[in-house]
C-alpha positions in Angstrom: 78.4 -28.5 16.0 75.1 -25.7 16.1 71.8 -26.6 15.2 69.5 -24.9 15.1 66.0 -26.2 17.5 63.7 -23.3 17.1 63.6 -20.7 15.0 66.8 -18.6 17.4 67.0 -20.5 19.8 71.0 -22.6 19.2 72.3 -26.1 20.8 76.1 -26.5 20.6 78.4 -29.0 21.8 79.6 -27.9 25.3 83.2 -28.0 26.3 81.9 -29.7 29.6 80.1 -32.6 27.7 76.6 -31.9 27.0 74.8 -29.1 24.6 74.9 -25.5 25.3 71.4 -23.4 24.7 71.9 -20.3 23.3 68.7 -17.9 22.1 69.1 -15.1 20.0 72.9 -15.4 21.4 71.9 -15.7 25.3 72.9 -18.2 26.8 70.4 -19.2 28.5 70.5 -23.6 30.0 72.1 -26.2 29.5 71.2 -30.4 28.1 73.3 -33.7 29.0 72.9 -37.1 28.7 70.5 -38.9 31.5 69.2 -42.9 30.5 68.6 -43.8 27.0 67.4 -41.1 25.0 66.6 -39.0 28.0 68.3 -36.1 28.6 68.8 -33.5 32.2 67.7 -30.5 31.1 68.5 -26.7 32.9 67.7 -23.4 32.7 70.0 -20.6 33.6 70.0 -19.0 36.0 72.0 -15.6 36.4 73.8 -16.2 40.2 73.4 -19.9 40.3 74.1 -23.6 39.3 70.6 -23.4 37.2 67.6 -25.3 37.6 66.7 -28.6 36.5 63.7 -29.0 34.3 63.3 -32.4 33.5 64.4 -34.7 31.8 62.6 -35.2 28.0 64.0 -36.5 24.5 67.2 -33.7 22.7 64.3 -31.4 21.2 62.2 -31.3 23.9 64.5 -30.7 26.1 65.3 -27.7 24.0 61.8 -26.9 24.3 61.1 -26.9 28.0 65.0 -25.0 28.9 62.6 -22.4 26.3 59.6 -22.1 28.5 61.1 -22.2 32.2 63.4 -19.4 30.6 60.1 -17.9 28.6 58.8 -19.0 32.1 60.8 -16.1 34.2 60.1 -12.3 34.9 62.4 -10.8 33.6 64.2 -8.2 36.2 65.6 -4.3 35.4 69.0 -5.6 34.6 67.6 -8.1 32.5 68.6 -10.7 34.5 65.3 -13.4 35.1 65.2 -14.7 38.9 
């Protein structure tokens, strides 16, 4: 299953459970179920296991990951801190 949440931002079922978040084909984070209708949202940070952004409803979790990704300053090698 793949679903576009925002223009260029897709939610795809992950093989690890939960969903992967991609923006224009770049993997930027993931979500997995928490309690009730809440999802734990993580933004990808190269070289680490990622950063917890918070717990949200599914679409809001994706938006939070996109905002966290955009807030990171791009490094010269195009990775994020």
